[in-house]
C-alpha positions as CSV (number, residue, x, y, z in Angstrom):
1,M,155.0,272.5,66.9
2,K,157.8,273.9,64.7
3,G,158.3,276.7,67.1
4,S,158.5,274.4,70.1
5,T,160.9,272.1,68.3
6,K,163.2,275.1,67.6
7,V,162.9,276.2,71.3
8,R,163.8,272.7,72.5
9,M,166.7,272.5,70.0
10,G,167.9,275.9,71.2
11,L,167.7,274.9,74.9
12,A,169.5,271.6,74.1
13,A,172.3,273.5,72.3
14,M,172.6,276.0,75.2
15,A,172.8,273.1,77.7
16,A,175.4,271.3,75.6
17,G,177.4,274.5,75.4
18,A,177.2,275.0,79.2
19,I,178.4,271.5,79.8
20,A,181.3,272.0,77.4
21,V,182.4,275.1,79.2
22,V,182.2,273.5,82.6
23,A,184.2,270.5,81.3
24,L,187.1,272.6,80.0
25,P,190.2,272.4,82.1
26,A,191.5,275.4,83.9
27,S,193.8,277.3,81.5
28,A,197.2,278.7,82.2
29,S,197.8,282.4,82.6
30,T,199.1,284.2,79.6
31,G,201.0,287.5,79.7
32,T,204.3,289.0,80.7
33,A,206.3,289.9,83.8
34,T,209.4,291.9,84.5
35,I,211.4,291.4,87.7
36,T,214.5,293.3,88.9
37,G,216.6,292.4,91.8
38,G,219.8,290.8,93.1
39,G,221.3,288.1,95.1
40,S,224.3,286.2,96.4
41,I,226.4,283.3,95.1
42,T,228.2,280.8,97.4
43,P,231.0,280.2,96.9
44,P,231.6,283.2,94.7
45,L,232.0,282.7,91.0
46,D,235.6,282.7,89.8
47,T,237.6,281.2,87.0
48,S,237.4,277.6,88.4
49,S,234.5,275.3,87.7
50,Q,232.6,274.3,90.8
51,T,229.0,273.9,92.1
52,H,227.5,277.1,93.5
53,T,224.3,277.9,95.3
54,F,222.5,281.2,94.9
55,T,219.6,283.3,96.2
56,F,217.7,286.0,94.4
57,G,215.1,288.5,95.6
58,G,213.4,290.9,93.3
59,T,210.3,293.0,92.6
60,G,208.5,293.9,89.5
61,V,205.2,293.8,87.7
62,A,203.1,291.0,86.1
63,A,200.5,291.6,83.4
64,T,198.6,288.4,82.8
65,D,195.0,287.5,82.1
66,T,194.8,286.2,85.7
67,Y,196.8,288.9,87.6
68,Q,197.9,292.4,87.0
69,G,200.1,294.1,89.5
70,A,203.2,294.1,91.7
71,F,205.2,290.9,92.2
72,N,207.8,290.2,94.9
73,C,209.9,287.1,94.2
74,N,212.4,285.0,96.1
75,V,214.2,282.0,94.6
76,S,217.2,279.8,95.4
77,G,219.0,277.4,93.3
78,T,222.2,275.5,92.3
79,D,224.6,276.3,89.5
80,V,226.0,272.9,88.4
81,G,227.8,274.1,85.3
82,S,227.3,273.7,81.6
83,G,228.8,271.7,78.7
84,G,230.1,269.0,81.0
85,A,231.9,271.3,83.4
86,A,232.1,270.4,87.0
87,G,230.2,273.5,87.9
88,G,229.6,277.1,86.9
89,D,232.4,279.7,86.7
90,V,232.4,283.5,86.1
91,A,231.9,282.9,82.3
92,T,229.1,280.3,82.2
93,G,226.7,278.4,84.3
94,S,223.6,276.3,84.2
95,G,221.3,274.9,86.9
96,T,218.0,274.8,88.6
97,F,215.9,276.9,90.9
98,T,212.6,277.0,92.9
99,G,210.9,279.7,94.8
100,S,207.8,281.8,95.2
101,C,206.4,285.2,94.2
102,S,203.7,287.1,96.2
103,P,200.9,287.2,95.8
104,G,200.4,283.4,95.9
105,T,202.6,282.0,93.2
106,T,205.0,279.0,93.5
107,I,207.9,278.6,91.1
108,S,209.0,275.1,90.3
109,N,211.0,273.2,87.6
110,G,213.1,276.3,87.1
111,H,216.2,276.0,84.8
112,F,218.7,278.6,83.7
113,D,221.6,278.9,81.3
114,R,224.1,281.8,81.8
115,H,226.7,282.8,79.2
116,G,228.5,286.0,80.3
117,G,225.8,288.5,81.1
118,A,223.0,286.8,79.2
119,V,220.7,284.3,81.1
120,T,217.8,282.3,79.7
121,V,215.3,280.8,82.1
122,T,212.4,278.4,81.9
123,G,210.0,277.0,84.5
124,T,206.5,276.5,85.8
125,A,204.4,278.7,87.9
126,S,201.3,277.7,89.9
127,G,198.9,279.8,91.9
128,T,197.8,283.3,91.2
129,V,199.9,283.2,88.0
130,S,200.1,279.7,86.6
131,G,201.6,278.0,83.5
132,S,205.0,277.7,82.0
133,F,207.3,280.6,81.5
134,T,210.4,281.5,79.5
135,G,212.6,284.5,80.0
136,A,215.7,286.4,79.3
137,C,217.7,288.2,81.9
138,S,220.7,290.5,82.0
139,F,223.2,289.4,84.7
140,T,225.5,292.1,86.1
141,P,228.1,291.0,88.7
142,T,228.4,293.5,91.6
143,G,231.2,291.8,93.5
144,P,234.8,292.2,92.7
145,F,236.0,290.4,89.5
146,P,237.0,287.6,89.2
147,S,235.4,286.5,92.5
148,V,231.7,287.4,92.1
149,G,229.6,286.8,95.1
150,T,226.8,289.3,94.5
151,Y,224.9,290.3,91.4
152,Q,221.9,292.2,89.9
153,V,219.5,291.0,87.2
154,V,216.7,292.3,85.1
155,C,214.4,289.6,83.7
156,H,211.6,289.7,81.2
157,F,209.3,286.8,81.1
158,A,206.6,285.4,78.8
159,I,204.0,283.4,80.6
160,H,202.0,280.8,78.7
């Protein structure tokens, strides 16, 4: 009887463990991504503070526990300024963005802060890669200064 009690207890423990695993919520992806690309800004950034819209397209690679491989991203957003300014200018900017990356990832709740050539980003990804992300980008204007209508960036992201 002692042997069968041990077997029953072992089966009960295994069943409880299986139920616990099934009941766990889906976890977010964890890993990193690097995206390089460029885009346009309308109206171009200059020395006056005003609201701008921007587009970005880039490629790179993601290395997460849910996806490893090439990434192609397209986002658009609005630069509404920072520190109470009426909009972004060539020196600083802050705003929001949304977009998508293939394969199968939607970007939402994106936020950025730009100070000179340094940009910090946060947001949420869902789909093939999912979870929150934080990142740092280097922003390089490619249009004529001080009226910058095009740019290049290199971004490094932590996904968690």
